[in-house]
N, C-alpha and C positions, 0 to 999 in steps of 0.2 A: 633854305632861307626862311627866316621868320616873317611875320606880317610886317614888322617894322623895317626889316631889310628889303623886302620886296617893295614896300611903299617908297623907301628912299631911292631904290634903284629906278623905279618908274616915275619918281618925282610927284608922288601922290601923298595925301594925308593918310595916316594909319586907318582912319575911319573909312575913307573911300576904298582903300585896298581891301579892308575887311568886308565891306558891302559887296564889292565885286566878287570876292571869293564866295561869300555866302549865297549870292545869286547864281553862282556857277559860271560867271563870265570871266573869271581869272582861274587858270589851272592850278589847283592846290588840293591838299588833303589834310585831314585832321589827325593829329597824333596826341592822344590823351587830352583832347579838347582844345588843343592849340593848332592853329593853321601852320602848315609847312609847304614850301614851294621848292621845286627843282629849278635851278637857273636855266637849264636847257629848255624846260617847258615854257618858262617865261620868255626866253629869247625867241622861241618858235611862235608864241602867242603874238609877240611884237611883229614878227615877219608877216604873219597872216594878216594882221591889221594894216600893215604897210601896203600889201598887195590889194587889199580891199579899199584902199584910199582912206583909211582911218575909221571905217564904219565897223560897228559892233554887230553881233548877231541880232541883238534887240532892235537895231535900226533897219533890218531887212524886212520887206513886206511879207 
């Protein structure tokens, strides 16, 4: 998935998806300078957040 596709999938702006990816909070990788995401990784990322009650790693003490 591209940054635009993942942003649409997560109902985020492109800018927010890019920031989360750049901060390492969204599982992705760069190919030729462009971010790419595997849908399975994104689905797993969602499930982890659901189990945590919506908290991100950055929210943990």
